[in-house]
Residue, then its C-alpha position, 0 to 999 in steps of 0.5 A: m500500500i502506498n499512501f500520501f500524507t502532509e505534515d504542517i503544510k497544505f499541499n494537494y498532490k494530484n495523480r496519486r493513482a498514476s504515481k502509485r503505479w509508476i512507483l510500483s513499476a520502478l520497485e518491480e523493475e528493481n527486483v524488490f518484490k523478488k526479495k521482499k513482500f511489499e507492505e507499505l510506503s508512505i510519502i509525506f510532504c512537509s515544509d523546510e522547517y519540518l524536515l530540518d527538524m527531522n534532519k537534526k533530530y534523526l541524522g544529526h545534520d543542521y541543514f535543509t534538504d529536499v528528502i529524507t528516507f527511512d527504511n522500515s523494512e524487516e528481513n522479508t518485508f519492504s516498508g518505508d517513509i519518504f519525507i519531502s520538503i515542498d519548499r525545498v523542491r520548489e526552490n530547487a526546481g527554480t535553481f535547476g530550471q525544472l518544472f516543479i512536478d518534474e523536480l518533485h517526481r525526481v525526489i520521490i523516485h530518489g527516495v524509492l531508489h534509496l529504499s531499493g538499495y541505492d546509495d549516493g555517498t560517493e561520486q560514482e553512486q551519485k552518478m548511478m542514482r542520477s542515471r536511475e532517476d532519469y530513467y524512471i522519470a522518462k518512464r512516468g507515462f503521466d503528466d500531472n496536469r502540467 
């Protein structure tokens, strides 16, 4: 089950059904379901301040970020939470010359890829992550009312 929530902001995320299909397709292509039983994925949209507080509290980092992913999986199950700062996504979209929805989808799939086993701690890992993000962005098949 994939659920979308908001914390401390008002945000209406459209095309939830299409997004769920897209995310499940990516997880399937990453062979997650061959290893684990899918239980739950929560995507939580929040503010910069909310995510900064989480970043400090849980990761010991005192800076803004666009996404924090928590892997709640157990040995044979897949479960996780992806927290996304809508403020940061908006700012990054402007900085990188992207449409907001494209940047939002990039951050969503970034979190999904982390839960699938990808890391981005090294330059090589970052390149691989970006390549996979680009691949899945191209496979969306819906436009979210651009």
